[in-house]
N, C-alpha and C positions, 0 to 999 in steps of 0.2 A: 500368453500369441491370441488363442483363438479368441478369448472375448473381445481383446480387441478389434478381430480384422472379423467384422461381422458385418450383416446389412445394415443395422443402421448406422454404426460409425463409418462405412465406406459411402452414406449416400450424407451424413454431416458434412463428410470432408469432399466430397464435390461440393453442397453448396457454400464451405468455406472458401473450393478454390475460384470458382464465381467470382464470391467478393476479391479475393487474392488477384484474380487477373483483372478486374474490372480497376482495381486500385494501381497495378501495377500500369496498366494502357496510359493510368492520368500523369503517370513522371516518365515514364518511358516509351519513346519513340517508335512503336512496337505494332503490328497488326498481330494480332493473338486471336479473329477472330474462328479461325479455323478449333486452335485449342478453346474457345470458349464455347464453343459447337458441340465439341466432343463432351465436354465436361456438363452440358447443360441437357442433351442426350444421357448422360447418364443418370442426372436428377431425374428427368422423367419417368425414364424406366422405373427407377427403384420406388420414386415418390408416385406415382399413378393411384399404385393398389389404394395409398390411405385416403383418397380422395370420394366423395360419395359418388354414387351410380351416375347422376344426370353429367358430373362434374368431367366422368371419365369419356363416359358417350362425348359429350360435347369438345371435349380435350381432340381424342379421337379424329373426330370430324371434322373439325378446326386445319388439325395437324393434315389427314391427309387431301384435303379441298385445297389449302394452300400450296402443296405440292404440286398438285392438279392444275392449279390456276397459274403457278410459275412456270410447269410447264408449256403454257401458251407460247409464252416466248422463248425459249429456250431455257434449258437447266443445267447449269452447271456449280461444278462444288464449292464455288464462291457464292454465288446468290443463294445456296440452300442453307449455307453455314450462314450468312449474312439474316434469312430469313430467320433462323431457329434463333438467332440472339438478339434479335430486332425488340423484345420488350424484356430478355433478360434482366437491363438494369431496375427497371422495377420491381424482380424479384431480390436484388441485390439491396437495393433500399428499404427492401421491408424486413431484410436477416438483419440490417445492422442499427434499424431503428430500436428491435428487438433488444439491442444491448442496452437501453437504458435502463428495462429490468435490473441491472448490476448495479450502479448507481442510488434506484429506487429501495433496491433490499437493504442492502448495503447501509443506507441511511436512514431504515426504517420509516420512511414518509408516509405508508401507510397508518401508523400510526398516529402520524402528525395530522393526517387528515381527519382522522375520527375524533383526536382530542379537540383539534379546532371547532369541529360537529357540536360535540360536549359543551365546550366553553362559551360559546358564541350564538348557536343557530339553536334555538327555541320555537317552534309550534311547525305545523306540517306547510305552512305558505314559504317560510324563511328554507326549511328541509328541503322542499323540492328545487326553489332556485339553487341552493348550495349541492346539491347533488347532480343536478344538469350543468353547474360549473365545472364541478372534478371530473366528470365524463367525459365533455366537452375539452376540457385542459387533456386528461392523462390520453382520450382519446387521438391528439396530434402525437404522440410521439410511441404509444405503446399499442395500437392497433385494436385487436380484438380480446388483448388480454386485459384491456382496460375495464373489460362488464363483468369476469371475476373478481378483477380485486374491489371496482366498489361494492357490489354486492355480498361480497364477502366481509369487508370492513364498515359498511356501514348496517345492514341488515337490522342487525339490533338497535341502533339506534331507530331506523324506521319506525320498526314494529312498535317503540316507543313513543311514538310520535304521532303514529298514524293508524284509523282504524281497518284502511283496509288497504293493507301495506304493499300486495301482490299488483295490484293495479296502479298503484303509486310509483311503485317501483319499475315497474312496464314498460308505463309513457315517459318515466321521466328520463329511466338509460337510454330507451330506444332509440328518444329524439334526439337527445342532446348526444351519441355517438353517430346517429345516421347525419345529421348536422354537422358534425365532425367532420364526416368524408367530405365534405362541401370545399374544403379549405387545408387540410391537416395533411402536413410532411409524411406523417406515418400510416398514412392510406394510401391505396396502389389507384382509389378511382381519379384522383384530380388530375394525376401522371400518366394515366391511360386515355382521360381526355385531352392533355396538352400534348401527348403521341398523335393522336389522332387527327387533331383539329390544328396542329402547326402551332398555336399560341401559349405562349411561354409561361412557365408556372408565376412569375416575376407576375406580370399581365394580369394573372388571370387570380391571385392571390388576394388582393384587397377588394374588391368586387365579391370573391367568393366570401370571402371572412366576414362582409358587411350582410349577405344572405343570412349567414350561419347566424350571428349577430339577433336579427331579423326574426329569424326562425325560431331564437329560445326566448325570444321576448314575447311572439305569437304563441310558443305553446306555454307559457306560463300562465296567458291571457284567456285561453283558451281552456286551463286546467283548476284558477285559484277560485271561481264558485263551486268548483265541485262539491259531495257533500264530506266526502272525507279528507277534502280542506280544510276543514271547518271545525274538526275533531283532535283534542289534544287528550291520551290518554294518560300515560304518565309522568312527570315528574323524575327527570336523571338524577342519579344520588350524588352529590357534589362527593363522598369517599370513592364512589365504584370510578368517578371520571378522573383522581387522580393517579390509579394504580395503571399506570403507563411507564414503557421502560425509556432510555435514553432514546430519545429521537431529533431529528435533523425538524429547522422551519418548514410549514407548508409556505412561503416568501420563496424559500431556495427553490422548490421546485415549479413555481409562476418564470422565474430569471431563468433558469434553466431553457424551459421552450420558447423565452423571450430570445436568447443568445444564440438555440439556435436558428431561428429566424432573421437575425438579425445577420449572424456569419453567413448563413444560405444565400440573402441579398449579396452582401460582399462579393460571395465568392462570384456570384452569377455578373455582377454588375462588371467586375475587374474582368468578365471571360475567364477566371482560371478551368473551367468547364462547364458542361452544359447544366441544366436547371437540376436534372434529375440527378445527376455526378457530383454538382456543389451542393446540394441537401445532405446526400452520402458521406459527403468528405467533413459535411459538419458537423452532423452527428456523429460521427466518427471522434470529431478533435472536441467536440464539448462531451462525449462520455469519458474519454481518458480524461480532460480538466479536472470534471466533475469528481471522478473516481479520486481523484490526490487532492484536490481539497477537502474532500472527508477525509485521507486519507492524516493531513496534515491538520482539521481538527479535530482529531482523536489524539496527536500530539502523542503520551510514550506509552499509548495502550494501543499500540500494534500488533502486541500480542491478542487480543479482542479481533482487531480491525483486520488482520489477515484470514484466520478462518470464517470469518462472514464475506472474507469477500472470495475467498475461493468455496466455500457453496453456493457464491451466488454467481459465479463463472459455470460451475459446473452445472448447476439447473439452469444457466444458459446454452451450454453443448446439449444437453439433454432434452430440454425441453424449447430454450427460447429457438435457436436454430430450425428446428423444425415448423417451429410454428409462424415464424418469419417467411417460410421456404414452402408453406401448406398449401399455397396456390401455383409454386413454382411448373409444374406440368402447365397448366392451363395456358397460363403466359408464354409457354414455348408453342403449345400449338395458335393461339387467337393472335400471337407476332407472326408465327408463320402465314396465318393464314391472310392479314392485314398486307403483310408484305407481297405476297403473292398475289392479292386483289388488285392491289395497288401498281405493277408489274405487270400486271395480264390485258391482254384484249379482252377480256369479254368485261371489265374496269370500263373500257372507251366505249362499249355498244351499249352499258347498261347506264352508264352517263349520259350518253345521246339519245337513249330512250326514253329516260324521266326527268332530263332536267326540266323540259316545257309543262311537263305537270307540276312538278314542284315551284317552279317559275312563276307559274301561275297560282299558286296556294298564297307568294306575297309573306304576310308578316302572319299568317294563320300558320304555317310551317313552324313558327317559334312556337304553339301550343301543342300542333301535333305531336312534334319529336318527345317531350317528355310523356304522352297518354301513349305512345308506342310501346315506350322503353318499360312504364309501368302494366298496361295492358300484355305483351310480353311474358315478361315477371311476375304473371299470374299463371300463367300455365308449366313454370317449371326453368325456364330459363333464364339464366341466370342475368343482375345487371349491366355488370362486365361486358358480357358478350353481347347485348342488344347496343350497350353505348360503344363497345369498337364497330361494330359491323355498320350500323343507322349512321355511325359519324362518318363514317370512310367512306359510305355511298355518297353522304350530303357532299362532305367534301369536294370530290370528286367531279359533283356537278360544274364547281363553280356560280353556284348563284352570287345573287346580288345580295344576301341577308350577310351581316357582318360574322367573320371568322369566331371574334371575341362571343356575340348574341348565340351564334349557336353551340358553342361552349356551354355557357352558362345554361342552356336550357338543356342541355345533355347531361350535365352535372344536377339539373334540379330535378329532372325525369329519373337519373339513378337515385338520389333521395327519396324520394318519395319511392321508390320501386325497392328498398331496402325496407322501410316501413311496412309495406302494404304484401309484399310477400311473403306467403307461410314458408317458403321455403328458402329465402334469405338466412344465410348463416347468421346477421346479430337477433333476426326473430327467432330462430331456432334453439340459441343457447339460450338468449333472454328467458325463454320458454321452459326449458331443462329445468336450468336452476331456480325457478319459481316455482315449478311444477303445475304448469296451465299449459292449453292448448295452443301449438302457433296460430290457427286461424281466430285466437282470442285474442291474444297481444297485436298481428297485427290488422285486421280489417276490422273486429270490433271494437277495438280500445283507437284507434289512428287512424283510423278513412276519415273523419271527420277532419281532425286536422292536417292529415296530409293532402284533403281539397282546398282549405282554406289556404296552407300552404301553398301550393303548386300557382294559384291565382294570385295569391301575394308577390311570392318571388320572382313570375314571370314579370308582373307589371314593375318589378325594382328590376331587373334582368331589365329588361328596354331602356329604363330611366339611365341605370349605371353603364349602358352601352354608348351614352349619346358623352359621358363624362369621360370615360377610361379608352 
């Protein structure tokens, strides 16, 4: 009994409670805000110790500042609870998206990716394209878990194809992953920006997807003439290629992502739930259907399937939930702040003071927004924090720029910040796995690409704003 009742299991249980409350509110006409807030506070207290020092400080500052801002117009139990849970739906979304690790593991898709690469991808240029596409695809459903999966299953193949595999892997993975945050439902950025700017995910998705594809093409163009892209080290032995166990088709992985996006759009268009709740519900349904289809596909081999499913589910309980909710305390803090700011007297005063200045900047503000996000990230402030704060301040001013253009500008800035900041999670993970300095991965190897991407994507954003 003591093994079951411990800090880790209580924490996972509270996170699971947030998910259940969110799903329950979709089908039962009850307001469970106060109960939801109690679970969120529990998750924050138990989970804040696992955050980095900078995130701990930011979470506490945002939480206290949010309550302080809220007090300027009067604090009630209902208002505090609403502020605390205002961004909990992002946490729920990320926790549910981690469920995709179950069918990915059960179907042995890691082997499918590696086998496809060995059979059909030859030479550094094809390998670079393939690594980016796989990373970009997986990031849409697996978030940070993508990095470890790609680098672990493809590292040997990359080393056989490329002379400088560390440089090659770092640029391919960081660029493909961060470009995925532009549109992917498995990441938090686009939904945070949607929440701050009030631009729906359905309206953001197509322009952001186009910018993501533009970024992938730009990344390949800027790298294909590098020295290591001209060198093929060894030819993969065909006998080695065939030593793979039973696995599903790579096409099924692509279809699962497409099904997730399509079902999300259907739920949103039929107003079944909000944007984030629709993606959460779609993700849960796709995981259940996908896992069920894999069990039928195994036919009479249930004796083999059940242990694999149990192992995958156990792994989700021990690692997946914690991974999905890794930033839960931060979202409670930043949610409290943004709600408090929106409902404070300081918001009105700040708006009155800054509106003339920002209005005078006009279209220059589109360029200024991402530059501020990047500069702030270089001193250690996470892009999510700067995006939320800058976006909330600008949107409160009701300036003449389109909300969509502001949202795209914030999104582009966050992508550049994720790549350029040595403190960004993606950079630190890649640097650790490849045994290289974070500054080398971020600034030395990515600054040129980020500069070009920033300019081209902002031009693209202006044009897309005219269409969408």
